[in-house]
C-alpha positions as CSV (number, residue, x, y, z in Angstrom):
1,M,-46.9,30.8,-28.4
2,S,-47.7,31.6,-24.8
3,S,-45.8,34.2,-22.8
4,Q,-44.8,31.6,-20.3
5,S,-43.0,29.4,-23.0
6,V,-41.3,32.5,-24.5
7,K,-40.0,33.3,-21.0
8,T,-38.7,29.8,-20.5
9,Q,-36.9,29.8,-23.8
10,K,-35.3,33.1,-22.9
11,Q,-34.0,31.8,-19.6
12,D,-32.6,28.7,-21.3
13,A,-30.7,30.8,-23.8
14,E,-29.2,32.9,-21.1
15,N,-28.1,30.0,-18.9
16,H,-26.2,28.2,-21.7
17,S,-26.4,24.9,-19.9
18,I,-24.7,21.9,-21.7
19,I,-27.2,19.5,-19.9
20,K,-29.9,18.9,-22.5
21,S,-33.2,17.2,-22.5
22,K,-33.9,13.5,-23.4
23,S,-34.5,14.5,-27.0
24,M,-30.9,15.5,-27.5
25,S,-29.0,13.0,-29.6
26,S,-25.8,11.2,-28.6
27,R,-23.8,13.0,-31.3
28,Q,-25.1,16.4,-30.2
29,T,-24.2,15.7,-26.5
30,K,-20.7,14.7,-27.4
31,T,-20.2,17.9,-29.5
32,A,-21.5,20.0,-26.6
33,V,-19.2,18.4,-24.1
34,R,-16.1,18.6,-26.3
35,H,-16.6,22.2,-27.1
36,P,-17.9,23.8,-23.9
37,P,-19.1,27.4,-24.3
38,V,-17.7,30.4,-22.4
39,Y,-19.8,30.8,-19.3
40,R,-21.0,34.2,-18.0
41,M,-21.8,34.7,-14.3
42,A,-25.3,33.5,-13.6
43,S,-27.6,34.8,-11.0
44,K,-28.2,32.8,-7.8
45,R,-31.8,32.4,-8.9
46,G,-30.7,31.0,-12.3
47,L,-28.3,28.6,-10.6
48,K,-31.0,27.3,-8.3
49,T,-33.4,26.8,-11.1
50,C,-30.9,24.8,-13.2
51,E,-29.8,22.8,-10.2
52,N,-33.4,21.8,-9.4
53,S,-34.1,20.8,-12.9
54,L,-30.9,18.7,-13.0
55,E,-31.8,17.0,-9.7
56,R,-35.1,16.0,-11.2
57,M,-33.4,14.5,-14.3
58,P,-33.2,10.7,-14.2
59,A,-29.8,9.2,-13.2
60,E,-29.4,7.4,-16.5
61,I,-29.4,10.6,-18.5
62,I,-26.8,12.3,-16.2
63,L,-24.6,9.2,-16.1
64,K,-24.8,9.1,-19.9
65,I,-23.7,12.7,-20.2
66,L,-20.9,12.3,-17.6
67,S,-19.6,9.3,-19.6
68,Y,-18.9,11.6,-22.5
69,L,-16.6,13.8,-20.5
70,D,-12.9,13.2,-21.0
71,A,-10.3,14.5,-18.5
72,G,-9.7,17.8,-20.1
73,S,-13.4,18.7,-20.5
74,L,-14.1,17.6,-16.9
75,F,-11.3,19.8,-15.7
76,C,-12.5,22.8,-17.6
77,I,-16.2,22.5,-16.7
78,S,-15.5,21.8,-13.0
79,F,-13.5,25.1,-12.6
80,V,-15.1,27.3,-15.2
81,N,-18.7,26.4,-14.7
82,K,-19.7,27.3,-11.2
83,L,-23.0,25.4,-11.5
84,F,-21.3,22.1,-12.5
85,H,-18.8,22.6,-9.7
86,E,-21.6,23.0,-7.1
87,L,-23.5,20.0,-8.6
88,S,-20.4,17.8,-7.9
89,N,-21.4,17.9,-4.2
90,S,-25.2,17.7,-4.7
91,N,-26.6,15.1,-2.4
92,S,-29.8,14.8,-4.4
93,M,-28.1,13.9,-7.6
94,W,-25.5,11.6,-6.2
95,Y,-28.1,9.9,-4.1
96,Q,-29.8,8.8,-7.3
97,F,-26.5,7.2,-8.4
98,Y,-26.1,5.5,-5.1
99,I,-29.7,4.0,-5.0
100,R,-29.4,2.6,-8.5
101,E,-26.0,1.0,-7.7
102,H,-27.2,-0.3,-4.3
103,T,-30.4,-1.8,-5.6
104,K,-28.3,-4.0,-8.0
105,K,-26.9,-5.8,-5.0
106,K,-29.6,-5.5,-2.4
107,K,-33.2,-4.3,-2.5
108,A,-33.5,-1.0,-0.7
109,N,-36.6,1.1,0.1
110,Q,-35.9,4.4,-1.5
111,E,-38.6,6.3,0.4
112,D,-36.9,5.4,3.8
113,H,-33.7,7.1,2.7
114,M,-35.0,10.2,0.9
115,A,-35.9,11.9,4.2
116,G,-32.3,12.1,5.2
117,V,-30.8,13.1,1.9
118,Q,-30.5,16.8,2.5
119,E,-29.5,16.3,6.2
120,R,-26.2,14.8,5.2
121,P,-23.2,17.1,4.7
122,K,-22.2,18.2,1.1
123,G,-20.5,15.4,-0.8
124,Y,-21.7,12.6,1.5
125,W,-23.7,10.7,-1.1
126,R,-21.0,11.2,-3.7
127,N,-18.4,9.5,-1.5
128,T,-20.9,6.8,-0.5
129,F,-21.6,6.1,-4.1
130,F,-18.0,5.8,-5.1
131,K,-17.3,3.5,-2.1
132,E,-20.3,1.4,-3.2
133,I,-19.0,0.8,-6.7
134,A,-15.4,0.5,-5.4
135,G,-16.4,-2.5,-3.2
136,L,-15.2,-0.9,0.1
137,N,-17.4,-3.3,2.1
138,V,-15.4,-3.6,5.3
139,N,-17.2,-6.6,6.6
140,K,-16.8,-8.4,3.3
141,W,-13.0,-8.2,2.9
142,R,-12.4,-8.6,6.7
143,K,-14.3,-11.8,6.5
144,K,-12.0,-13.0,3.7
145,L,-8.9,-12.0,5.7
146,K,-9.9,-14.2,8.6
147,R,-8.8,-17.3,6.8
148,I,-5.2,-17.9,7.9
149,D,-2.5,-19.7,5.9
150,P,-1.4,-22.5,8.2
151,Y,2.2,-22.3,6.9
152,S,2.9,-18.6,6.9
153,G,0.4,-17.7,9.6
154,L,-0.8,-14.7,7.7
155,P,-4.2,-14.0,5.9
156,H,-4.5,-16.3,3.0
157,H,-6.5,-14.0,0.7
158,T,-4.4,-10.8,1.0
159,E,-3.5,-10.6,-2.7
160,E,-7.1,-11.3,-3.7
161,V,-8.5,-8.6,-1.5
162,L,-5.9,-6.0,-2.7
163,R,-6.7,-6.7,-6.3
164,S,-10.4,-6.7,-5.8
165,L,-10.2,-3.3,-4.1
166,C,-8.0,-2.0,-7.0
167,I,-5.3,-0.9,-4.5
168,T,-2.0,0.4,-5.8
169,W,0.8,2.4,-4.2
170,E,2.4,5.7,-5.0
171,I,5.4,7.7,-3.9
172,T,5.7,11.5,-3.3
173,V,9.1,13.1,-3.0
174,T,9.7,16.6,-1.7
175,D,12.7,18.8,-2.4
176,G,14.2,21.6,-0.3
177,R,12.0,24.2,-2.0
178,G,8.8,22.4,-1.1
179,R,8.1,21.1,-4.6
180,R,6.4,17.8,-4.6
181,S,6.5,15.1,-7.3
182,T,4.2,12.0,-7.3
183,F,5.0,8.7,-9.1
184,E,2.7,5.7,-9.5
185,Q,4.0,2.2,-9.2
186,S,5.4,0.4,-12.3
187,H,4.4,-3.1,-11.1
188,A,4.0,-5.2,-8.0
189,S,4.6,-8.8,-7.2
190,F,3.1,-10.8,-4.4
191,S,4.4,-13.6,-2.1
192,S,2.8,-15.4,0.8
193,T,4.2,-12.9,3.3
194,A,4.8,-9.6,1.5
195,V,4.3,-7.4,-1.6
196,F,7.3,-6.3,-3.6
197,V,6.5,-2.9,-5.3
198,F,8.7,-1.4,-8.0
199,W,9.0,2.2,-9.5
200,G,11.2,2.4,-12.5
201,A,10.1,4.1,-15.7
202,V,10.2,7.7,-14.4
203,S,12.5,10.7,-14.4
204,W,13.3,11.2,-10.7
205,P,14.5,14.6,-9.2
206,P,18.1,14.7,-8.1
207,F,18.5,12.8,-4.9
208,N,20.7,15.4,-3.2
209,Q,17.8,17.9,-3.5
210,L,15.2,15.7,-1.9
211,T,14.2,16.1,1.8
212,S,11.5,13.5,2.3
213,L,9.7,10.5,0.7
214,E,6.1,9.6,1.4
215,L,4.4,6.3,0.6
216,R,0.6,6.1,0.1
217,G,-1.9,3.4,-0.6
218,V,-4.3,4.3,-3.4
219,S,-7.7,2.8,-3.9
220,R,-9.4,3.9,-7.1
221,V,-13.0,3.5,-8.3
222,P,-13.1,1.0,-11.2
223,L,-14.5,3.4,-13.8
224,D,-13.8,3.2,-17.6
225,C,-11.3,6.1,-17.7
226,P,-7.5,6.5,-17.3
227,A,-6.3,5.6,-13.8
228,P,-4.9,9.0,-12.9
229,Y,-8.3,10.6,-13.3
230,R,-10.4,8.0,-11.5
231,P,-11.9,9.1,-8.2
232,G,-10.4,7.4,-5.2
233,W,-8.8,7.6,-1.8
234,K,-5.3,7.8,-0.5
235,S,-3.9,6.5,2.7
236,D,-0.7,7.8,4.2
237,M,1.5,4.7,5.1
238,S,4.9,6.1,5.9
239,K,7.1,9.2,5.6
240,I,10.9,9.0,5.5
241,K,13.3,11.9,5.9
242,L,16.1,11.9,3.3
243,Q,18.2,14.6,4.8
244,G,21.6,13.7,6.3
245,E,23.9,10.7,5.6
246,H,22.6,7.1,5.3
247,S,25.1,4.5,6.3
248,E,22.9,1.5,5.2
249,L,24.3,1.1,1.8
250,C,23.1,-2.4,0.7
251,V,25.4,-3.5,-2.1
252,A,26.4,-2.5,-5.6
253,D,27.3,-3.9,-9.0
254,K,29.0,-2.3,-12.0
255,I,25.8,-0.3,-12.9
256,I,23.7,0.1,-9.8
257,K,24.3,0.8,-6.1
258,M,21.5,0.4,-3.6
259,L,20.7,2.4,-0.5
260,Y,18.2,1.3,2.2
261,V,16.5,4.3,3.8
262,G,14.2,2.4,6.2
263,Q,10.6,1.2,6.5
264,G,11.1,-1.2,3.6
265,V,12.2,1.5,1.1
266,T,15.3,0.9,-1.0
267,L,16.7,3.3,-3.6
268,G,18.7,2.2,-6.7
269,F,21.3,4.7,-8.0
270,W,23.3,4.9,-11.3
271,Q,26.9,4.4,-10.5
272,D,28.2,7.1,-12.9
273,Q,25.5,9.8,-12.3
274,C,24.3,9.2,-8.7
275,G,20.8,9.8,-10.0
276,I,17.9,7.6,-8.9
277,A,17.3,4.6,-11.3
278,F,14.5,2.9,-9.4
279,V,12.7,2.6,-6.1
280,I,11.8,-0.7,-4.4
281,V,9.4,-1.0,-1.5
282,N,8.7,-4.2,0.5
283,L,5.4,-4.2,2.3
284,H,4.7,-7.0,4.9
285,N,1.3,-8.6,4.6
286,H,0.4,-8.1,8.2
287,R,-2.5,-5.6,8.2
288,L,-1.5,-4.5,4.8
289,V,-5.1,-4.0,3.5
290,E,-5.9,-1.9,6.6
291,R,-2.8,0.2,6.3
292,S,-3.4,0.8,2.6
293,L,-7.1,1.6,3.2
294,H,-7.5,3.1,6.7
295,A,-7.9,6.7,5.3
296,S,-10.7,5.4,3.1
297,V,-12.5,3.3,5.7
298,S,-11.7,5.1,9.0
299,P,-9.9,8.4,9.8
300,R,-7.9,6.7,12.5
301,T,-4.9,4.4,12.0
302,A,-5.3,0.9,13.5
303,T,-3.3,0.7,16.7
304,G,-1.3,-2.3,18.0
305,V,-2.8,-4.9,20.2
306,S,-1.2,-5.6,23.6
307,A,-1.4,-8.9,25.4
308,L,-3.3,-9.3,28.6
309,F,-1.3,-9.2,31.8
310,D,-0.7,-12.7,33.3
311,D,0.3,-12.6,37.0
312,V,0.2,-16.4,37.3
313,D,3.0,-17.2,34.8
314,P,6.3,-15.8,36.2
315,E,8.0,-16.3,32.7
316,Y,5.1,-14.6,30.8
317,G,6.5,-13.1,27.6
318,L,9.6,-15.3,27.5
319,H,8.2,-18.4,25.8
320,G,5.6,-19.6,23.3
321,Y,7.1,-17.7,20.4
322,S,6.9,-18.8,16.7
323,A,8.6,-17.5,13.7
324,Y,8.4,-17.7,9.9
325,I,11.4,-16.5,7.9
326,E,11.7,-16.1,4.1
327,L,14.5,-15.0,1.9
328,H,13.5,-14.1,-1.6
329,N,14.2,-11.8,-4.6
330,T,12.1,-10.5,-7.5
331,V,12.0,-13.9,-9.2
332,R,11.9,-16.7,-6.6
333,V,11.9,-17.8,-3.0
334,I,15.5,-18.6,-1.8
335,M,14.6,-20.0,1.6
336,S,11.5,-20.3,3.8
337,D,10.8,-22.1,7.0
338,R,8.6,-22.0,10.1
339,F,9.8,-22.5,13.7
340,S,7.9,-23.0,16.9
341,Q,8.4,-23.3,20.6
342,L,11.0,-20.5,20.8
343,F,11.9,-19.3,24.2
344,C,14.4,-17.3,26.3
345,R,15.4,-17.7,29.9
346,R,15.8,-14.8,32.3
347,D,19.5,-15.3,32.6
348,Q,19.9,-15.1,28.8
349,I,18.6,-11.5,28.6
350,S,21.5,-9.1,27.9
351,D,22.2,-5.7,26.3
352,G,18.4,-5.0,26.2
353,Y,17.5,-8.0,24.0
354,L,15.7,-11.3,24.4
355,P,17.6,-13.9,22.3
356,L,15.4,-16.6,20.6
357,E,17.6,-19.4,19.3
358,V,16.0,-20.7,16.1
359,I,18.8,-22.8,14.5
360,S,21.9,-24.0,16.3
361,E,25.1,-25.4,14.9
362,N,24.9,-28.1,17.6
363,K,21.7,-29.4,16.0
364,R,22.5,-30.4,12.4
365,S,18.9,-31.7,11.8
366,L,17.6,-28.1,11.9
367,N,20.0,-26.8,9.2
368,T,18.1,-25.2,6.3
369,Q,19.3,-25.2,2.7
370,L,19.1,-22.2,0.4
371,V,17.7,-22.8,-3.1
372,G,20.2,-21.2,-5.6
373,D,22.4,-18.3,-5.0
374,V,21.7,-15.1,-3.0
375,S,21.1,-12.4,-5.7
376,L,18.7,-9.6,-6.6
377,P,17.7,-9.2,-10.3
378,W,16.7,-5.7,-11.3
379,R,15.3,-4.2,-14.5
380,T,14.5,-0.8,-16.0
381,E,13.2,0.2,-19.4
382,A,16.7,0.5,-20.8
383,L,18.9,-1.8,-18.7
384,H,18.8,-4.9,-16.5
385,G,21.2,-6.7,-14.3
386,T,21.7,-8.8,-11.1
387,I,23.2,-7.7,-7.8
388,K,25.1,-10.5,-6.1
389,D,24.9,-11.3,-2.4
390,C,21.7,-9.3,-1.8
391,C,18.1,-10.4,-1.3
392,M,14.9,-9.6,0.7
393,I,14.0,-10.9,4.1
394,N,10.4,-11.4,5.4
395,L,10.2,-12.2,9.0
396,T,7.1,-12.8,11.2
397,V,7.3,-13.5,14.9
398,W,4.1,-14.5,16.8
399,D,3.5,-14.4,20.5
400,E,2.0,-17.2,22.6
401,A,-1.5,-16.2,21.6
402,K,-0.5,-16.6,17.9
403,Q,-0.7,-12.8,17.3
404,P,1.9,-11.2,15.0
405,F,4.4,-9.6,17.3
406,W,7.3,-8.4,15.1
407,C,7.1,-8.1,11.3
408,V,10.0,-7.3,9.0
409,S,10.3,-6.9,5.3
410,A,13.6,-5.3,4.1
411,P,16.7,-5.9,2.0
412,V,19.7,-7.8,3.5
413,V,23.3,-8.4,2.4
414,M,25.3,-11.6,2.7
415,T,28.9,-11.0,3.7
416,K,31.9,-13.2,4.5
417,A,32.2,-14.0,8.2
418,N,35.3,-14.7,10.3
419,Q,36.5,-18.3,10.3
420,D,36.4,-18.5,14.1
421,T,35.3,-22.1,14.4
422,V,36.2,-25.3,12.6
423,S,33.3,-27.3,11.0
424,Y,33.9,-30.9,9.8
425,D,30.5,-31.0,8.1
426,F,31.0,-28.0,5.7
427,G,34.4,-27.4,4.2
428,G,33.5,-24.1,2.4
429,E,33.5,-20.5,3.5
430,R,31.3,-19.0,6.2
431,F,28.9,-16.1,5.5
432,S,26.5,-14.0,7.6
433,I,23.3,-12.1,7.0
434,L,22.3,-9.4,9.5
435,Y,19.3,-7.2,10.0
436,Q,18.5,-4.7,12.7
437,D,16.0,-2.0,13.5
438,S,14.6,-0.3,16.7
439,E,12.6,-3.4,17.7
440,G,15.1,-6.1,17.2
441,R,17.7,-7.8,15.1
442,V,18.3,-11.0,13.2
443,E,21.7,-12.8,12.9
444,M,22.0,-15.6,10.4
445,R,25.1,-17.7,9.8
446,L,25.6,-19.7,6.6
447,K,28.2,-22.2,5.3
448,Q,28.9,-23.1,1.7
449,M,29.5,-26.6,0.5
450,E,33.0,-27.0,-0.9
451,Y,33.1,-27.2,-4.7
452,K,29.3,-26.5,-4.9
453,E,27.3,-23.3,-4.8
454,Q,25.0,-24.6,-2.0
455,Y,24.4,-22.7,1.2
456,F,23.1,-24.0,4.5
457,V,21.8,-21.9,7.4
458,V,23.7,-23.3,10.4
459,N,22.9,-20.7,13.0
460,L,19.9,-18.3,13.3
461,V,19.1,-16.2,16.3
462,I,16.3,-13.6,16.6
463,Y,16.9,-10.8,19.2
464,I,13.8,-8.9,20.3
465,S,14.0,-5.6,22.2
466,V,13.2,-5.9,25.9
467,A,11.3,-2.6,25.8
468,K,9.0,-4.1,23.1
469,V,8.4,-7.2,25.2
470,N,7.7,-5.2,28.3
471,K,5.2,-2.9,26.5
472,H,3.4,-5.8,24.8
473,F,3.1,-8.1,27.8
474,G,3.0,-5.6,30.6
475,R,6.2,-6.9,32.2
476,D,9.4,-5.3,33.6
477,Y,12.3,-7.5,32.5
């Protein structure tokens, strides 16, 4: 045996690398990965030699070895083995993965790209590879979202795009000591205008100790491993402070009481323990894919679009509105309708709001009937029930250019209203549904048919903040 080969064997014995040659059997590879040896500090020269040899190894062999790693082994090797940790950012190795995946979909000239491999920052080709197999092709899914549903006025393929990109949502709560707990969604249901996300089967920290709640969109790479260990990207969507008192108590039954904390987030509490039972988040479909992905695709959040100033039309920003309103719960749609040609005159502006009259009691032909009763079914692993006189509202208001102007997705409560007027068409009781935030409010009046559990919307007015109108249209009303 030559001295050179003896020297090579000695170096291999000292390095203790788990990455073996092609002759290594599948069984031996699994054994080496499941029982990683204790690593000694290797010299920089040894690390460089092993790294070069691994970079020359075909991508198929490396992928096969990586496929044998479970979560525990990967965690141990990444932190104990300095070499493997450095290789996780190796542009040369991950570029092989990227080229192989990319050539499946489109022929690429590998020689044209190799010149710029090492010029990229560390981890560049790793992120590019994961985005490639995750399907984060911005042009592809934006093209799908250009098709608009003629009834709801929102992108028709929102649910399809969200599912194809493996997008889910998670909640992180922080207590007064800075301790953070993250929970993944239990399930999500889709409608034509919004996504209803539910968190239930978890043990929540005590609510009186929590200071904030954060909502993130999560896009994970579709790999064959448990979801929590898949690589992916997270996008910050909202952060809500939980300190202080919240007066927006929605409604309660014998088991659950609900508290709306804003930005579509509702907390359900146990009546006897005041602990969190579940969390509900309503996400409006307008730019939902972008909001759930913007940290993955672009470091900047998408900004709102303002209308161009029109100095010819003296009433610009007061007319040409359209609205789509939907009441629903976790099971069915209770009411949905679209209204157009909404307007407001200058002399109707008062208290900082532009009123848009959608349904009037004077026009009986516009009265809209509700399907079934207003209620919100809920379910956890142990219990289930139904909260009466509560549901979700999804509202979309478009401007004259058919651009979404005001979007709402939140819980609302139906309450008894004062019998201030006499109606000869409906002999039952009067009810009201109200919603309000910093950009506007919605006032809905309902009447119940006598001896029947049927409700009709007899009055509906949408109030939009004058400040929002002035900012969007460049006016000074």
